[in-house]
C-alpha positions in Angstrom: -107.1 -82.1 -23.3 -103.9 -80.5 -22.1 -102.4 -84.0 -21.6 -102.9 -85.0 -25.2 -101.4 -81.7 -26.4 -98.2 -82.4 -24.4 -98.0 -85.9 -26.0 -98.4 -84.4 -29.5 -95.7 -81.8 -28.8 -93.4 -84.6 -27.5 -94.1 -86.7 -30.6 -93.3 -83.8 -32.9 -90.1 -83.0 -31.0 -89.0 -86.7 -31.3 -89.6 -86.6 -35.0 -87.1 -83.8 -35.6 -83.4 -84.0 -35.4 -81.7 -83.0 -32.2 -79.4 -80.0 -31.8 -76.5 -82.5 -31.5 -77.4 -84.2 -34.8 -77.7 -80.8 -36.4 -74.2 -79.9 -35.2 -72.8 -83.1 -36.5 -74.3 -82.6 -39.9 -73.0 -79.0 -40.1 -69.6 -80.0 -38.8 -69.4 -82.8 -41.4 -70.2 -80.3 -44.2 -67.2 -78.2 -43.1 -64.8 -81.2 -42.8 -61.9 -81.6 -45.2 -63.3 -84.6 -47.1 -67.0 -83.7 -47.1 -67.3 -84.3 -50.8 -66.2 -87.9 -50.9 -69.0 -90.0 -52.3 -71.3 -87.0 -52.8 -73.2 -86.8 -56.0 -73.5 -83.5 -57.9 -77.3 -82.9 -58.1 -78.8 -83.4 -61.6 -80.5 -80.0 -61.3 -80.4 -77.0 -59.0 -83.4 -74.8 -58.6 -82.8 -71.2 -57.5 -85.1 -68.2 -57.6 -87.6 -70.0 -59.8 -85.1 -71.1 -62.4 -83.9 -74.7 -62.9 -80.3 -75.3 -64.0 -79.0 -78.6 -65.3 -76.0 -78.9 -63.0 -74.7 -82.5 -63.3 -74.7 -82.6 -67.1 -73.2 -79.1 -67.3 -70.2 -80.1 -65.1 -69.8 -83.4 -67.1 -69.8 -81.4 -70.3 -67.1 -79.1 -69.0 -65.0 -82.0 -67.8 -64.9 -83.4 -71.4 -63.5 -80.1 -72.9 -59.8 -79.8 -73.5 -59.9 -76.0 -73.3 -62.4 -73.4 -72.1 -63.3 -70.2 -73.9 -63.7 -66.9 -72.0 -67.4 -67.1 -72.4 -67.4 -70.6 -70.8 -65.3 -69.3 -68.0 -67.8 -66.4 -67.5 -70.7 -68.9 -67.4 -68.8 -71.0 -64.9 -68.5 -68.0 -62.6 -72.3 -67.4 -63.0 -73.0 -71.0 -62.1 -70.7 -70.8 -59.1 -72.6 -67.7 -57.9 -76.0 -69.4 -58.3 -74.8 -72.7 -56.7 -73.1 -70.9 -53.8 -76.3 -68.9 -53.1 -78.4 -72.1 -53.1 -75.9 -73.9 -50.9 -75.9 -71.0 -48.4 -79.7 -71.2 -48.3 -79.7 -74.9 -47.8 -77.1 -74.7 -45.1 -79.1 -72.1 -43.3 -82.2 -74.4 -43.5 -80.1 -77.2 -42.1 -78.9 -75.0 -39.3 -82.2 -73.4 -38.3 -85.3 -75.2 -39.5 -87.0 -78.1 -37.7 -86.2 -81.2 -39.9 -87.0 -84.8 -39.7 -84.0 -87.1 -39.9 -84.9 -88.0 -43.5 -85.3 -84.3 -44.5 -82.0 -83.4 -42.7 -80.1 -86.2 -44.5 -81.5 -85.3 -47.9 -80.7 -81.6 -47.3 -77.2 -82.5 -46.1 -76.5 -84.6 -49.2 -77.9 -81.9 -51.5 -75.8 -79.3 -49.8 -72.6 -81.4 -49.9 -73.3 -82.1 -53.6 -73.6 -78.4 -54.3 -70.4 -77.7 -52.4 -68.7 -80.4 -54.5 -70.1 -78.9 -57.7 -68.6 -75.5 -56.7 -65.3 -77.1 -55.9 -65.3 -79.0 -59.3 -66.2 -76.0 -61.3 -63.5 -73.9 -59.7 -61.0 -76.7 -60.5 -62.3 -77.0 -64.1 -62.0 -73.2 -64.6 -58.4 -73.1 -63.2 -57.3 -76.2 -65.1 -56.4 -78.1 -62.0 -59.2 -80.6 -62.5 -57.5 -82.0 -65.6 -54.1 -82.0 -63.9 -55.5 -83.8 -60.8 -57.3 -86.3 -63.0 -54.3 -87.0 -65.1 -52.1 -87.4 -62.0 -54.6 -89.8 -60.4 -54.9 -91.9 -63.6 -51.1 -92.1 -63.8 -50.9 -93.3 -60.2 -53.7 -95.8 -60.8 -52.0 -97.3 -63.9 -48.6 -97.4 -62.2 -50.2 -99.2 -59.2 -51.9 -101.7 -61.5 -48.6 -102.5 -63.2 -46.9 -103.0 -59.8 -49.8 -105.3 -58.7 -49.5 -107.3 -61.9 -45.8 -107.7 -61.4 -46.2 -108.8 -57.8 -48.9 -111.4 -58.9 -46.6 -112.7 -61.6 -43.7 -113.1 -59.1 -46.1 -114.8 -56.7 -47.3 -117.2 -59.4 -43.7 -118.1 -60.4 -42.8 -118.8 -56.7 -45.9 -120.9 -56.1 -45.4 -123.0 -59.2 -41.8 -124.0 -58.3 
């Protein structure tokens, strides 16, 4: 009987992420580019309430100017999301998790961090500035690429 108990404990231990895997996930959350490729969750549940996060952020991105009431609401959302993110990060740090649970929790936490970052940038106005700058760079690069292709085609057809 004791032998089968040890096997069961070993199987359970193998099903959970290791301390090293846990450290890697947490370290990745605190890296400079953690947010790249992360999706803002559609909804965030906190203290029994459900908040439509993704659509709210998208709605704010579309606005040219924010009212004081909207800025106040953004601050409230940032508080809620930050509290949820802290809870998720604590779970990732302390709870026994399967690799799948850990990965899902990591992506949720990173998505929440990205939402906080985006909301802060929207509130301060830097989101629009950064987007405009990126779009200008993108268009300029496309123009340069097109000119290079035209030059290449001229040289090839000679």
